[in-house]
C-alpha positions as CSV (number, residue, x, y, z in Angstrom):
1,M,25.6,7.3,-13.2
2,A,25.6,3.7,-11.8
3,S,23.7,0.8,-13.5
4,F,22.6,-2.7,-12.8
5,V,23.1,-5.5,-15.3
6,I,20.6,-8.3,-14.5
7,E,20.7,-11.8,-16.0
8,G,17.1,-12.9,-15.7
9,G,15.6,-16.3,-15.1
10,H,17.5,-17.4,-12.0
11,P,15.4,-18.7,-9.0
12,L,16.1,-17.5,-5.5
13,S,16.4,-19.6,-2.4
14,G,17.4,-19.1,1.2
15,E,16.7,-16.5,3.9
16,I,16.8,-12.7,3.8
17,T,16.4,-10.2,6.6
18,P,14.7,-6.8,5.8
19,Q,16.6,-3.6,6.6
20,G,15.4,-1.1,9.1
21,A,12.5,1.0,7.8
22,K,13.6,4.0,5.7
23,N,10.5,6.1,6.4
24,E,10.8,5.6,10.2
25,A,14.5,6.3,10.2
26,L,14.0,9.7,8.5
27,Q,11.4,10.7,11.2
28,V,13.2,9.5,14.3
29,I,16.6,10.9,13.2
30,C,15.0,14.4,12.7
31,A,13.5,14.0,16.2
32,T,17.0,13.9,17.8
33,L,17.1,17.7,17.3
34,L,14.5,18.1,20.0
35,T,16.9,17.5,22.9
36,P,20.5,18.4,23.8
37,E,21.0,15.0,25.3
38,K,22.4,11.9,23.6
39,V,19.9,9.7,21.6
40,T,20.8,6.2,20.5
41,I,19.0,4.6,17.5
42,H,19.4,1.0,16.4
43,N,18.7,-0.7,13.1
44,I,19.3,2.3,10.9
45,P,19.5,1.3,7.3
46,D,22.6,2.0,5.3
47,I,20.9,3.8,2.4
48,L,21.5,7.1,0.5
49,D,18.5,9.1,1.8
50,V,19.3,8.2,5.5
51,N,23.0,8.7,5.1
52,N,22.5,12.1,3.5
53,L,20.2,13.1,6.4
54,I,22.9,12.1,8.9
55,V,25.6,14.1,7.1
56,L,23.2,17.1,7.0
57,L,22.8,16.9,10.8
58,Q,26.5,16.6,11.3
59,E,27.0,19.8,9.2
60,M,24.5,21.5,11.4
61,G,26.6,20.7,14.5
62,V,25.0,17.4,15.7
63,K,27.6,15.1,17.3
64,V,27.2,11.7,15.5
65,D,28.8,8.5,16.5
66,H,28.5,5.1,14.8
67,P,29.7,2.5,17.4
68,F,28.1,-0.6,15.7
69,P,26.7,-1.5,12.3
70,G,23.1,-0.1,12.2
71,T,23.6,1.8,15.5
72,Y,24.1,5.6,15.7
73,T,24.2,8.1,18.6
74,F,23.1,11.7,18.1
75,Q,23.7,14.7,20.4
76,A,22.3,18.1,19.3
77,D,23.8,20.2,22.1
78,D,25.6,22.7,19.9
79,I,23.6,23.5,16.8
80,D,25.0,26.1,14.3
81,L,21.9,28.0,13.2
82,D,24.1,30.2,10.9
83,Y,24.8,27.1,8.8
84,L,21.1,27.1,7.8
85,Q,21.8,30.2,5.7
86,S,24.6,28.6,3.8
87,E,24.4,27.4,0.2
88,D,25.7,24.0,1.3
89,F,22.7,23.5,3.6
90,L,20.2,24.6,1.0
91,K,21.8,22.3,-1.6
92,R,21.9,19.3,0.7
93,S,18.4,19.7,2.1
94,A,16.9,20.5,-1.3
95,S,18.0,17.1,-2.6
96,L,16.4,15.2,0.3
97,R,12.7,15.3,0.7
98,G,12.9,14.0,4.3
99,S,14.7,17.2,5.2
100,V,11.3,18.9,5.5
101,M,10.8,17.2,8.8
102,L,13.6,19.3,10.3
103,V,11.2,22.2,10.4
104,G,9.1,21.0,13.3
105,P,12.1,20.2,15.7
106,L,14.1,23.3,14.8
107,V,11.2,25.7,15.2
108,A,10.0,24.0,18.4
109,R,13.5,24.1,20.1
110,F,15.2,27.1,18.5
111,G,12.4,29.2,17.1
112,Y,13.9,29.2,13.6
113,A,14.2,27.0,10.5
114,L,15.1,27.5,6.9
115,I,14.0,25.0,4.3
116,P,14.2,25.0,0.5
117,K,11.7,23.2,-1.7
118,P,12.6,19.6,-1.0
119,G,13.5,17.0,-3.7
120,G,13.0,13.3,-3.7
121,D,11.1,11.1,-6.1
122,K,9.7,12.4,-9.4
123,I,6.3,10.9,-8.9
124,G,4.1,14.0,-9.2
125,R,3.1,16.8,-6.9
126,R,3.7,16.3,-3.2
127,R,2.5,19.4,-1.6
128,L,3.7,20.7,1.8
129,D,0.5,22.5,2.8
130,T,-0.4,20.1,5.6
131,H,3.1,20.6,7.2
132,F,3.0,24.4,7.0
133,I,-0.6,25.0,8.0
134,G,-0.2,22.7,11.0
135,I,2.9,24.4,12.2
136,Q,1.4,27.8,11.5
137,K,-1.5,26.8,13.7
138,L,1.0,26.4,16.5
139,G,2.2,30.0,16.0
140,A,5.0,29.8,13.6
141,Q,5.4,32.4,10.8
142,F,6.3,31.3,7.2
143,D,7.9,33.7,4.7
144,Y,8.8,32.6,1.2
145,D,11.8,34.0,-0.6
146,Q,10.9,33.8,-4.3
147,T,14.4,34.5,-5.4
148,R,16.1,31.8,-3.4
149,Q,13.1,29.5,-3.3
150,V,13.4,29.1,0.4
151,Y,10.9,29.1,3.3
152,E,12.0,31.0,6.4
153,V,10.2,29.9,9.5
154,K,10.2,31.9,12.8
155,S,8.5,31.6,16.2
156,D,8.7,33.4,19.5
157,G,7.2,30.4,21.2
158,L,4.8,27.8,19.9
159,K,1.4,27.4,21.6
160,G,-0.9,24.4,21.4
161,D,-4.0,24.4,19.3
162,Y,-6.7,22.2,17.7
163,M,-6.3,21.2,14.1
164,L,-8.1,19.0,11.6
165,L,-5.6,18.0,8.9
166,D,-6.9,18.2,5.4
167,E,-5.1,14.9,4.6
168,A,-3.6,12.1,6.8
169,S,-0.1,13.0,5.7
170,V,2.5,10.8,7.4
171,T,5.4,13.3,7.2
172,G,3.0,16.2,7.8
173,T,1.7,14.5,11.0
174,A,5.3,13.7,12.1
175,N,6.4,17.3,11.6
176,I,3.5,18.8,13.5
177,L,3.9,16.2,16.3
178,M,7.5,17.0,16.7
179,A,6.7,20.7,16.9
180,A,3.8,20.2,19.3
181,V,5.7,18.2,22.0
182,L,7.6,21.4,23.1
183,A,4.7,23.9,22.5
184,K,2.9,25.4,25.5
185,G,-0.4,23.9,26.3
186,K,-2.5,21.2,24.6
187,T,-2.4,20.4,20.9
188,T,-5.0,18.2,19.3
189,I,-4.3,16.7,15.9
190,Y,-7.4,15.1,14.2
191,N,-7.1,13.1,11.0
192,A,-3.6,12.3,12.0
193,A,-1.7,9.6,10.2
194,C,-1.3,6.5,12.3
195,E,0.8,4.0,10.4
196,P,3.4,1.9,12.4
197,Y,6.3,4.3,11.7
198,L,4.3,7.2,13.1
199,Q,3.5,5.1,16.1
200,Q,7.2,4.4,16.5
201,L,8.0,8.1,16.4
202,T,5.3,8.7,19.0
203,K,6.8,5.9,21.3
204,M,10.3,7.4,20.9
205,L,9.0,10.9,21.8
206,V,7.2,9.5,24.9
207,S,10.4,7.8,26.0
208,M,12.1,11.2,25.7
209,G,9.5,12.7,28.1
210,A,6.8,13.9,25.7
211,K,3.1,13.6,26.8
212,I,1.1,12.1,23.9
213,N,-2.2,10.3,24.0
214,G,-3.9,8.5,21.1
215,L,-1.2,6.2,19.9
216,A,-2.3,4.2,16.8
217,S,-5.3,6.4,16.3
218,N,-6.1,9.3,14.1
219,L,-6.7,11.6,17.1
220,L,-3.6,12.7,18.9
221,S,-3.5,14.8,22.0
222,I,-0.2,16.4,23.0
223,H,0.5,18.2,26.2
224,G,3.6,20.3,25.7
225,V,6.6,19.9,28.0
226,E,9.6,22.2,28.7
227,E,12.3,19.8,27.5
228,L,13.0,16.3,26.2
229,H,15.7,13.9,27.3
230,A,18.0,11.1,26.1
231,C,16.5,7.8,24.9
232,E,17.3,4.6,23.1
233,H,15.1,3.5,20.1
234,T,15.0,0.5,17.7
235,I,13.6,1.0,14.2
236,L,11.1,-1.5,12.8
237,P,11.9,-3.7,9.8
238,D,11.0,-2.1,6.5
239,M,7.5,-3.2,5.3
240,I,8.2,-2.1,1.8
241,E,11.3,-4.4,1.6
242,V,9.2,-7.2,2.9
243,G,6.6,-6.7,0.2
244,S,9.3,-6.4,-2.4
245,F,10.8,-9.7,-1.4
246,I,7.3,-11.4,-1.6
247,G,7.0,-10.0,-5.1
248,M,10.5,-11.2,-6.1
249,A,9.7,-14.7,-4.9
250,A,6.5,-14.9,-6.9
251,M,7.9,-13.5,-10.1
252,T,10.9,-15.9,-10.1
253,A,9.0,-18.9,-8.9
254,S,11.2,-19.1,-5.8
255,G,10.8,-20.3,-2.3
256,I,12.3,-17.9,0.3
257,R,12.1,-17.1,4.0
258,I,11.9,-13.4,5.0
259,K,13.2,-13.2,8.6
260,N,12.0,-11.1,11.5
261,V,9.3,-9.0,9.7
262,S,7.4,-7.8,12.8
263,H,4.3,-9.4,11.3
264,N,1.8,-7.3,13.3
265,D,3.1,-4.1,11.8
266,L,2.6,-5.3,8.2
267,G,-1.1,-4.6,8.3
268,I,-2.9,-5.6,5.1
269,I,0.3,-6.2,3.0
270,P,0.3,-10.1,3.2
271,D,-3.4,-10.2,2.3
272,A,-2.9,-7.9,-0.6
273,F,-0.4,-10.3,-2.1
274,R,-2.7,-13.2,-1.4
275,K,-5.3,-11.4,-3.6
276,L,-2.9,-11.9,-6.4
277,G,-2.8,-15.6,-5.7
278,I,0.5,-15.7,-3.9
279,I,0.9,-18.0,-1.0
280,V,2.2,-16.1,2.0
281,N,2.7,-18.1,5.2
282,Q,3.5,-16.8,8.6
283,D,6.0,-18.7,10.8
284,K,6.2,-16.8,14.1
285,E,7.9,-13.5,13.1
286,D,9.1,-14.8,9.7
287,I,7.2,-14.9,6.3
288,V,7.7,-18.0,4.2
289,V,6.8,-17.7,0.4
290,P,6.9,-21.3,-1.1
291,E,7.9,-21.9,-4.7
292,Q,4.9,-21.4,-7.0
293,E,4.9,-22.2,-10.7
294,S,1.8,-20.1,-11.2
295,Y,-0.7,-17.9,-9.3
296,T,-4.2,-16.7,-10.0
297,I,-5.6,-13.3,-9.2
298,D,-8.8,-13.3,-7.1
299,T,-12.0,-11.7,-8.3
300,F,-14.6,-9.9,-6.1
301,I,-17.4,-12.0,-4.8
302,D,-19.7,-11.1,-7.7
303,G,-17.0,-12.2,-10.2
304,S,-16.0,-8.7,-11.2
305,I,-12.3,-7.7,-11.8
306,M,-10.2,-7.2,-8.7
307,T,-9.1,-3.7,-7.9
308,I,-6.1,-3.0,-5.7
309,A,-5.8,0.6,-4.5
310,D,-3.7,2.5,-2.0
311,A,-5.2,4.1,1.1
312,P,-4.0,5.7,4.4
313,W,-3.1,3.2,7.1
314,P,-4.5,0.6,7.8
315,G,-5.0,0.6,4.0
316,L,-2.4,-0.5,1.5
317,T,0.7,1.6,1.3
318,P,1.2,3.3,-2.1
319,D,4.8,2.4,-2.0
320,L,4.0,-1.2,-2.9
321,L,1.6,-0.7,-5.8
322,S,4.5,-0.6,-8.3
323,V,5.7,-4.0,-7.1
324,M,2.2,-5.5,-7.1
325,L,1.6,-4.2,-10.7
326,V,4.8,-6.0,-11.9
327,V,3.8,-9.2,-10.1
328,A,0.3,-9.1,-11.7
329,T,1.9,-9.2,-15.2
330,Q,2.8,-12.9,-14.7
331,A,-0.4,-14.0,-12.9
332,H,-3.5,-15.7,-14.3
333,G,-6.3,-13.2,-14.5
334,S,-6.6,-9.4,-14.6
335,V,-6.5,-6.6,-12.0
336,L,-7.0,-2.9,-11.9
337,I,-4.2,-1.0,-10.0
338,H,-5.5,2.3,-8.7
339,Q,-2.7,4.6,-7.5
340,K,-4.6,7.5,-5.9
341,M,-1.9,9.6,-4.3
342,F,0.7,10.4,-7.0
343,E,-0.3,11.2,-10.6
344,S,3.1,10.2,-12.2
345,R,3.9,7.0,-10.3
346,L,2.5,4.6,-13.0
347,F,4.3,6.1,-15.9
348,F,7.0,3.5,-15.6
349,V,4.6,0.9,-17.1
350,D,5.7,1.8,-20.6
351,K,9.0,0.0,-19.8
352,L,7.0,-3.1,-18.8
353,I,5.0,-2.9,-22.0
354,D,8.3,-2.9,-23.9
355,M,9.2,-6.1,-22.0
356,G,6.0,-7.8,-23.3
357,A,3.6,-7.1,-20.4
358,Q,0.0,-6.5,-21.3
359,I,-1.0,-3.3,-19.5
360,I,-3.5,-0.6,-20.3
361,L,-2.7,2.7,-18.7
362,C,-6.2,4.1,-18.3
363,D,-5.0,7.5,-16.9
364,P,-2.2,8.8,-14.6
365,H,-3.8,7.0,-11.6
366,R,-5.1,3.7,-13.0
367,A,-3.6,0.8,-15.0
368,T,-5.3,-2.5,-16.0
369,V,-3.0,-5.5,-16.0
370,I,-3.9,-8.6,-18.0
371,G,-1.7,-11.3,-16.6
372,S,0.0,-13.8,-19.0
373,G,0.0,-16.6,-16.5
374,K,3.7,-17.0,-17.2
375,R,2.9,-18.3,-20.6
376,Y,5.1,-15.5,-22.0
377,R,8.1,-14.5,-20.1
378,L,9.0,-10.8,-20.0
379,R,11.8,-9.8,-22.4
380,A,15.0,-8.2,-21.3
381,A,15.2,-4.4,-21.7
382,N,17.3,-1.3,-21.2
383,M,15.6,0.9,-18.6
384,V,16.1,4.0,-16.4
385,S,14.8,4.0,-12.8
386,P,12.6,7.1,-12.3
387,D,12.0,6.7,-8.6
388,I,12.8,4.3,-5.7
389,R,9.7,2.1,-5.9
390,A,9.5,2.0,-9.7
391,G,13.2,1.1,-9.6
392,I,12.7,-2.0,-7.4
393,A,9.7,-3.0,-9.6
394,L,11.8,-2.8,-12.7
395,L,14.5,-4.8,-11.0
396,I,12.0,-7.5,-10.1
397,A,10.8,-7.6,-13.7
398,A,14.4,-7.9,-15.0
399,M,15.1,-10.8,-12.6
400,S,12.2,-12.7,-14.1
401,A,12.8,-11.8,-17.7
402,Q,14.4,-13.8,-20.5
403,G,17.9,-12.4,-21.2
404,T,20.0,-9.7,-19.8
405,S,18.6,-6.3,-18.8
406,R,20.2,-3.0,-17.8
407,I,18.7,-0.5,-15.3
408,H,20.4,2.9,-15.2
409,N,20.1,5.6,-12.6
410,I,20.2,3.0,-9.8
411,D,21.0,5.7,-7.3
412,Q,17.3,6.0,-7.0
413,I,17.1,2.4,-5.9
414,D,20.1,2.9,-3.5
415,R,18.1,5.7,-1.8
416,G,15.7,3.1,-0.4
417,Y,17.3,-0.4,-0.5
418,Q,20.5,-1.3,1.3
419,E,23.1,-3.1,-0.9
420,I,20.2,-4.8,-2.7
421,D,22.4,-6.4,-5.4
422,K,24.7,-8.1,-2.9
423,R,21.8,-9.3,-0.7
424,L,19.9,-10.8,-3.6
425,N,23.0,-12.3,-5.2
426,L,23.4,-14.3,-2.0
427,L,20.0,-15.8,-2.7
428,G,20.9,-16.8,-6.3
429,A,20.2,-13.6,-8.3
430,R,22.7,-12.5,-11.0
431,I,23.0,-8.7,-10.6
432,T,26.1,-6.8,-11.5
433,R,26.7,-3.2,-10.5
434,I,28.5,-1.0,-13.0
């Protein structure tokens, strides 16, 4: 198991460019199964989750080429459906939560899919009802094999239907959308997710020949087509990395420039950090975070304690709450962090408390942070990364702490952040991979 050794207290300086968006990459790579023609995708991040998905597609028979850094071509003209029955497929797909988005494309094009209970972060229950109910509405049949813990999905031909999703699930919307583009007739998806990465998937499908109305809204109308074709697509910068870098700059009192962030696709993220008192300046498509010795959390207009909570787009993404919680520990003032979606995602705060942070874990979803105003630096600690986002939050804490920290199980961080140690060391960090 790999680990990071972090020597804290070193300021950062210079420029850094965010990687391609992990969550978008998982969606659009699965979408390449919808056509036998060649699809080219640019700005694919070199991270474990994405690389594992690419290998899984190769094992399924997809022809994959990697002509340039960040650029891949995919051609799914000879898929081996028998491979789906193999233990190798079940093992690979079970370890990768993004593999659930193979169901929509496989059932739409081939009428068959097999999917085990997917893995991923240990952050609480992440149910698949939205995926399954939506695809069932289109006419697919789901059978669960209790012994193998595998879902078998079959269809003699999907047909469009109206559906009101019980939650605005991003991967659920993506899965249903990919199934609907080849279904006969019209499909209407109400309460659809509409975050930028879902918009990107929609644009890619349209460029392949899909007929979709309602881009950027929560009401999608899809008119099924007979087939989809080749296309070329470029993935957006990763908004979670952008937010992580803003947090790193604040915690280490550093001035950095984050390049080419696609500012219009960041939504509320810059303003959320401004609520913590962090100066976030826009310079065309860059974000500049100037050096700040201190920052003060805002209050509400009536003077009550600030609450920062996650919400479906255009609300604040839950993937950044771990970072914002860590940043708040060194601010002046207090804030309530309300993580609504996952009941285990805040349990990493005990590590921050061991480092000297003042945090009250109210319940599995809420934590009150009393900022020290940098009067007391965090202490170095020996930690284990429980998931991707908690892992990067612990790394930020260690970079600002006094002394040398260790973070184990950094494969979790590598699942979502491309060569993060090398990139941060170029800015002045002292991170050693063991």
